[in-house]
N, C-alpha and C positions, 0 to 999 in steps of 0.2 A: 559430574558433567556441568551442572549449573554454575558451579564455582569457576569452571574453566572457560566460561563465556559461550557455551553452546546455546543455540536458540531453543525456545520452548518447544517448538514442533519436533526438533531433533531429540530432545529429552523424552518427550511423549512417545515417539516411535520406539526408542530403546526400551522404555518401560513396558510398552505394549508387547514387544517381541519377547522380552525377558519373562513377562507374566505367562505368555503363551507357551514358551519352552518349559517353564517350571510346572505349568498346569498339565502339559503333556507327560512330563516325567512323573508327576503325581498319579495321573491316570494309569500309567504303565507300571506303577508300583516300583519305580526306580528310587523314589524318595518318599518319605512319609508325609511331609508337609510342604506346602508351597511357601518358600521364604519371601516371595513378592506379594503375598496376599494382602498385607497391611502397608504396602509401600505407597507413600503419598507423594504427590507432585510437589516439588519445591516451588516457591513463589518466584517466578522469573519475570522481571520487568522487561518490557520491550525497549530495545535501544532506539533512541531517537537519532535522526540524522543531525549531526553536529557541524555539517559543512554548509556554510552560507557564503554568498558573495558579499564582500565588503562594498561600501559605497564607491570606493575608487575602482574596484574590479567591475562593478556594474556600469559605471560611467565609461570605462575603457571598452567594455563589450558593446555598449550602445553606440559609442563613437565609431566603431568599425562596421556596424550593421547598416544594411540598406534601409530605405524608408519603411518597407513592409516588415522586415525583420525587426526594426526598431520598435514599431507599433506592437508586434507580437511579444517581444521581450519585455516591453514596458508594462503591458497588461499582465503578463505572467508575474513580474516582479511586484507591481503595485497591488494587484488584487489577490495574489497568492493562488492563482488557478493551476490546476494540473494540466499537463499537455493534452490529455484526452478531452478536457473540457473546452480548451481554447480551439481545438481543431474543428469543432462543430458549431462555432459561433456564427451567427448571421446578423445582418444589419438590424433586423427586428428585435434582436436581443438587447440593443442599446436603447434605453429609455431615459433621455435627459442625462442626468449625472449618474444613473444607475445602469448596471449590467445584469441582465437576467441569465442565470445559469440553470437550465432545466434539462440538459442532456449531456452525455459524454460519449466518446467513441470507445468501443471495446474491441478486443481481438475478434475478428470476424471468422466464422466457420462457414463452410459451404451451405448456402441456402438460408443463412441467418441475416437479420438486419444488424448492421454494424453500430447502430446508435442505441444507447441506453437512455431512457426517458425518466426524468425525475419530476413528477408533477408537484407543484408547490415548492420548488427548490429555492435555495437561497439567492439573495441579490447581493452583488458586490458593488461597492462604490467605485466608479471609474475615475 
């Protein structure tokens, strides 16, 4: 599975279910030994996102954006922020040429605060 490009989480799930099935078969005396007992997880490296905008693509995108969109897109591109981090920015987060990132937006569930706070979080150059 690892050689076929499956994610680590998928391979782990299959291994866990296979172990459970063979453990059950061993407990029920259907087989004598669990063949997955010594099964080890292969070393699967996480695939990185290889799609980035070229400078020409970024310029084209910025040229079509409104003033507000232009600012947001430029901060995302220059500082490398995640969308969840930029959505909670306030004016107080700008300190001269630095941008303080100390919280991010998370998926909100009923009755929960939608902001994640990161005390002592990183500063990005604006």
